[in-house]
C-alpha positions, 0 to 999 in steps of 0.5 A, spaced: 935 771 609 930 767 605 930 767 597 924 771 596 927 776 601 934 777 597 930 777 590 925 782 593 931 786 595 935 786 588 928 788 585 927 794 589 935 796 588 934 795 580 927 798 580 930 805 584 936 805 579 932 805 573 927 812 575 929 818 575 929 824 581 923 829 582 929 834 579 930 830 573 922 830 572 921 837 573 927 839 568 924 835 563 917 838 564 920 845 564 923 843 558 917 840 554 913 846 556 917 851 553 918 847 547 911 847 546 910 854 547 915 857 542 912 853 536 904 855 538 907 863 539 910 862 532 904 860 529 899 864 533 903 870 532 904 869 524 910 874 525 914 869 521 914 866 514 911 859 513 918 856 512 921 859 518 915 856 522 915 849 519 922 848 520 922 851 527 916 846 529 920 840 526 926 842 529 923 843 536 919 837 535 926 833 534 929 836 540 922 835 544 923 827 543 930 827 545 928 831 551 922 826 553 927 820 551 932 822 556 928 826 562 921 821 562 924 814 558 931 815 561 935 812 555 942 813 555 948 810 552 952 811 558 951 804 561 950 797 557 943 797 559 942 804 557 945 802 550 941 795 550 934 800 551 936 805 547 937 800 541 931 797 542 927 803 542 930 806 536 929 799 532 922 799 534 921 807 532 924 804 525 920 799 524 913 803 526 916 808 521 916 803 516 910 800 517 906 807 517 911 810 511 910 804 507 902 803 508 901 811 506 905 810 500 901 803 498 895 807 499 897 813 495 899 809 489 893 805 490 888 811 489 893 814 484 892 808 480 885 808 481 884 815 478 887 813 471 
């Protein structure tokens, strides 16, 4: 077996391991749809208080983020590779939140200073 054949076999083995099954994608899709319909219904019906609706939307959004990370991005803590990928993702998310949050804060403070 040549070097390129063995390299392509190693790549295809690794490639198959990183993707989920159709069942996994369907579970993720169904959960995502449910987690979208519930807050949509709460807002459209108007049967709930604003505080309840707001906290439900935030909670279900966090759960939906977890569903996307688990079922679509396949981030997990079960393997060393999974832990490294998860920590890389969390670090990237932290940097993005800091950049956006601090930018909004700077713009808000600049606007407040200009108004005096």
